[in-house]
C-alpha positions, 0 to 999 in steps of 0.5 A: 705506774706513773711517778709523782713529783711533789714540790713542797714545804718541809716543816718542824711542828711544835705542838701545844695542847691548850685550853683555849686559843691564846687571846691578844695580851694574854699569857697562857700555860699549855699543858702538853707540848710535842715536836712533830715533823710537818709541813703540807708538803711533806705530809703530802708526800707521806700520804702518797707513799703510804697510798702506794705511790712512787713519790719524789719530794723536791724542797729545802731544809736547814741544817736543823731539818736533817731529820725531816729528810731522813723521815721521808727517806724511811717512808720510801719517798726519794729524797734525792731532790731535797736540798740542805741549806746550811745557813738557813733555818727550816720552816717551822710552826707553833700549833695551839690544839684546843680540847675540841680538836681544833688547831691554830697555826703560826708559820715561819717559812724558813727555807720553804721560801728559798725555792727558785725557778732554776731549782724547780727547772732542775728538779723537773728535768727528770720527770716525763710527760704523764708523770704527775706533779703536786704543788701546794701554796707553802713554798716560793716558786709555785707559779714556776712549778705550775708553768714548767710542769705544764711545759713538761706535759705533766699532770699538774695538781694544786692544792692552794693551801694556805690561800693568798691573794696570788692563788687565783692568778695561777693558771688554774684553767690548765691544771689537771686537778684542784684539791682545796677546801671550802674557804679556798673555794670561796677565795677563788670565786671572791665569795664572802666567807659565810655558813652555807647549807650543803646545797649551797656548798654544792652549787658553789662547786658547781660555779667553780666548775663553770670557771675551771671546766676542763679541771677535776675539782675536789672540795673538802667540806669538813665534817660534811665530806667532799664535793667532786666536779669532774669535767663532763659530770655533775657535781657529786657529794661524798659524805665523811666518814664518822669518827672521834676527832683527836687532832685534825691537823694534816687531815686535809694533806692526808686526803690530798695524798689519797686523792692523788692515787685515785686521780692517777688510777682514772687518768691511767684508764684515759691513757688506755682509752676507757670510757668516761663513765668507768673512769669516773666510777674508778675515781669516786671509788678511790675517793672513798679511800681518800675520805676514809684515810683523812677520817682515820688520820684525825683519830691520832695526834700529829700530822704526818705520823697520823697518816694510815697506810693503804692496807689500814684504809683498805681493812677499814673500808672492807669492815664497813 
């Protein structure tokens, strides 16, 4: 199977359970604190590995982040491309979680913004045409990663999160896939954020498909599930699996990791000359596993720790 290179962030997450989100000028006592491993990049590498893919992670940590690298290695992720900067703090977050399982996150990027074009070029050297490159928007050198990955002939997948003004300026029309949420889709279309019906959400994804006609679009819609736009096919909707949510942190990263598995299976069939209808069916079936994995992840606290294994997801799917 082709390999996945994930150039992504690695964070230390400080999570506080609070009765409500902190307001301006307020001092609020948390009633529980925990320290977790995190970062969108790290979470997605864990999801990729637990989905059964061969994955290498590239990124940077400080001397305080050695346990992040060790955790990834224990998950079976190749960490030889994770560089340690002794005199820099690792990226870290302060996360507030309220009883309704919603969260608010304060992020300090630390070593995650020390990635350079030369670093990216060096780590991509060991990969080949047809390998997958996954990138988020939580590090520096994102454009460099996309451009160098495309030059190498890799299947480039972008999760433009957290969204910023730079995201629409990336060469998105050359990507193999975009995995994003509703807010990020609105940002790419320069739309005002507003409550939408499901029909309006699907119409938004259709419009995104007209803008990026050669890119697979996977747009998560929270409790409504995910909208899928594959080149040559109409927008399809996959409903979310209903569960009791404890902590939604990392659900999107879980979906992304498992979605990459579905994409790579479909692309493998493309390389074998299999008909588009069959490839589409394989992708949609794989995305059901991604949706189930995301649903299972919110039933547990933490981000990377809550990501289920493929066997657990498979068992849950079979029990439906």
